Backbone bond lengths (Angstrom), bond angles and torsions (degrees), N, CA, C in turn:
res aa  C-N    CA-C-N  psi(-1)  N-CA   C-N-CA  omega(-1)  CA-C   N-CA-C  phi
1 X - - - 1.458 - - 1.533 110.26 -
2 X 1.327 115.75 -31.89 1.457 118.87 -179.29 1.536 111.05 -59.44
3 X 1.337 116.61 -38.85 1.468 118.48 179.80 1.526 110.53 -64.57
4 X 1.319 116.42 -41.43 1.464 119.98 -178.84 1.526 110.85 -64.73
5 X 1.328 116.85 -44.90 1.460 119.67 179.71 1.531 110.66 -62.43
6 X 1.315 116.45 -42.23 1.462 119.90 179.01 1.530 110.72 -64.93
7 X 1.319 116.62 -40.41 1.469 120.47 179.83 1.522 111.17 -63.19
8 X 1.319 116.99 -44.45 1.460 120.17 -176.26 1.525 112.64 -73.75
9 X 1.338 117.76 -16.20 1.464 120.04 177.80 1.526 112.03 -101.95
10 X 1.335 116.59 2.67 1.455 119.92 177.46 1.514 115.23 82.24
11 X 1.326 116.85 13.37 1.468 121.17 178.79 1.530 108.55 -90.95
12 X 1.326 116.37 75.57 1.458 121.01 -172.11 1.527 113.15 -68.48
13 X 1.314 117.72 -34.85 1.474 119.83 175.20 1.526 109.64 -66.45
14 X 1.321 116.49 -34.75 1.463 120.82 175.82 1.518 112.02 -65.21
15 X 1.337 116.69 -37.02 1.462 121.63 176.24 1.521 109.46 -60.00
16 X 1.323 115.91 -48.51 1.460 121.05 -177.02 1.526 110.61 -62.09
17 X 1.318 116.67 -46.30 1.471 120.61 179.80 1.531 110.94 -62.42
18 X 1.326 117.07 -45.36 1.466 120.84 -179.24 1.520 111.55 -67.00
19 X 1.330 116.89 -40.12 1.466 120.40 -179.98 1.521 110.51 -63.81
20 X 1.302 117.03 -42.69 1.466 120.20 -179.83 1.515 111.73 -68.23
21 X 1.329 117.40 -40.88 1.468 120.50 177.78 1.521 110.57 -64.55
22 X 1.316 116.61 -43.65 1.460 120.35 179.14 1.506 112.51 -65.23
23 X 1.325 116.54 -38.58 1.467 120.58 -179.55 1.525 111.25 -65.42
24 X 1.321 117.34 -34.22 1.468 119.86 176.52 1.517 110.67 -64.35
25 X 1.315 116.57 -39.19 1.457 121.59 -178.54 1.519 112.22 -74.58
26 X 1.318 116.95 -35.75 1.474 121.87 -172.96 1.520 112.54 -116.82
27 X 1.308 117.28 34.14 1.468 122.17 -171.77 1.528 114.42 -54.02
28 X 1.311 118.51 -30.31 1.465 120.87 -175.62 1.529 112.69 -108.32
29 X 1.308 115.56 22.83 1.465 121.06 -179.96 1.527 109.38 -123.02
30 X 1.303 115.83 157.17 1.451 121.62 -176.80 1.520 114.01 -59.32
31 X 1.309 116.93 -27.98 1.463 119.18 -179.92 1.527 111.34 -62.08
32 X 1.307 118.24 -26.29 1.471 120.90 178.21 1.531 110.65 -62.59
33 X 1.318 116.60 -33.03 1.468 120.87 177.44 1.525 109.28 -66.54
34 X 1.312 116.40 -44.52 1.457 120.42 179.18 1.529 110.88 -65.06
35 X 1.324 117.18 -37.36 1.458 120.31 177.87 1.530 111.25 -64.48
36 X 1.325 117.05 -38.66 1.465 120.35 176.54 1.530 110.30 -62.26
37 X 1.323 116.81 -39.29 1.462 120.64 178.28 1.529 110.98 -66.28
38 X 1.322 116.87 -40.53 1.472 119.99 177.85 1.522 110.49 -64.66
39 X 1.339 116.19 -39.92 1.461 119.79 177.14 1.533 110.01 -61.63
40 X 1.323 116.43 -42.70 1.468 120.23 178.61 1.531 111.18 -60.55
41 X 1.332 116.86 -40.56 1.466 120.12 178.12 1.525 110.53 -61.14
42 X 1.325 116.18 -42.48 1.468 119.55 -179.78 1.530 110.98 -64.08
43 X 1.323 116.50 -45.06 1.465 119.04 178.33 1.534 110.74 -61.52
44 X 1.327 116.26 -37.74 1.468 119.38 178.97 1.529 110.49 -62.69
45 X 1.307 116.20 -42.14 1.465 119.37 -179.72 1.523 112.31 -69.87
46 X 1.346 115.77 -23.22 1.467 120.10 174.66 1.529 111.64 -85.33
47 X 1.335 116.60 -7.75 1.455 121.27 176.69 1.520 114.85 82.56
48 X 1.336 117.36 21.09 1.465 120.43 -178.68 1.530 109.71 -105.30
49 X 1.318 115.10 88.15 1.468 121.50 -176.15 1.530 112.39 -58.54
50 X 1.313 117.45 -40.81 1.467 120.97 -178.30 1.529 110.96 -60.24
51 X 1.329 116.69 -45.06 1.463 119.76 -179.93 1.528 111.63 -69.95
52 X 1.323 117.01 -29.33 1.474 120.06 173.35 1.524 108.63 -59.62
53 X 1.323 116.06 -48.53 1.465 120.62 -178.91 1.523 111.87 -63.49
54 X 1.336 117.33 -38.91 1.469 121.26 178.06 1.531 109.76 -62.25
55 X 1.327 116.79 -47.08 1.467 120.67 -179.49 1.526 111.35 -64.52
56 X 1.336 117.43 -41.98 1.468 120.06 178.88 1.529 111.09 -66.12
57 X 1.314 117.38 -39.26 1.472 120.30 176.67 1.521 111.00 -62.16
58 X 1.333 116.05 -41.47 1.461 120.41 177.99 1.526 110.14 -61.07
59 X 1.322 116.39 -46.21 1.462 120.57 178.98 1.514 112.54 -62.30
60 X 1.314 117.10 -41.85 1.473 121.48 179.50 1.525 110.57 -63.38
61 X 1.332 117.14 -44.13 1.477 120.34 178.93 1.528 111.13 -62.48
62 X 1.318 116.32 -42.33 1.465 120.04 177.60 1.524 110.50 -61.19
63 X 1.325 115.85 -47.67 1.462 121.18 -178.19 1.524 111.60 -60.78
64 X 1.328 116.63 -43.19 1.463 120.56 -178.66 1.524 112.49 -67.32
65 X 1.323 117.75 -21.71 1.458 121.32 178.92 1.519 113.88 -88.55
66 X 1.313 117.54 2.57 1.466 122.00 -178.13 1.515 110.54 -112.70
67 X 1.332 116.01 153.77 1.471 117.91 175.20 1.529 110.56 -65.37
68 X 1.331 115.12 155.14 1.457 120.07 178.72 1.527 108.66 -60.78
69 X 1.337 118.22 131.83 1.469 121.02 -177.67 1.533 112.27 -61.44
70 X 1.320 114.88 141.74 1.461 120.54 -179.80 1.524 112.58 -80.84
71 X 1.320 117.42 -37.69 1.464 120.64 -173.98 1.527 110.09 -120.62
72 X 1.304 116.56 87.51 1.462 120.88 -179.59 1.528 112.92 -72.13
73 X 1.340 117.37 -11.42 1.459 120.83 177.35 1.528 111.95 -75.74
74 X 1.324 117.08 -17.61 1.461 121.57 177.94 1.527 108.27 -70.12
75 X 1.306 116.11 122.92 1.467 121.81 -177.20 1.533 112.44 -55.76
76 X 1.315 117.30 -32.08 1.465 121.21 -175.11 1.525 113.47 -87.98
77 X 1.312 116.87 -2.80 1.465 120.86 179.02 1.520 108.90 -89.92
78 X 1.320 115.26 133.26 1.469 120.35 177.64 1.518 108.35 -113.84
79 X 1.322 115.61 117.74 1.456 121.98 175.00 1.521 108.91 -106.66
80 X 1.307 116.54 178.54 1.473 119.78 -179.12 1.518 114.20 -55.76
81 X 1.323 119.02 -41.85 1.474 120.83 -178.68 1.522 111.58 -66.80
82 X 1.324 116.61 -41.85 1.475 119.29 179.32 1.522 110.21 -66.40
83 X 1.331 115.95 -39.48 1.467 118.04 179.36 1.525 110.60 -65.21
84 X 1.319 116.92 -40.07 1.473 120.45 176.96 1.531 109.80 -60.82
85 X 1.330 117.36 -37.96 1.455 121.30 177.21 1.522 110.06 -62.70
86 X 1.344 117.36 -45.47 1.460 120.58 176.86 1.523 110.42 -57.11
87 X 1.327 115.19 -45.69 1.468 119.46 -177.25 1.516 109.95 -64.36
């Protein structure tokens, strides 16, 4: 939630810091994919295309290493289609 609050208030460096901290804690959970996408959004708003690509690549690798989500209706679940939308 910290990444979302930071993103909506324009604190893009805060998004990046929160996304990275959260990803360390939840590295093997689906939320890490969503955090990578939030980090990519922050880098995009800062105008750093290279870091956007790094964050999206990280999210894609995480997603590909996880089983296909069972409940795509859950807002917090990120599947391949949702991740493609983020990208």
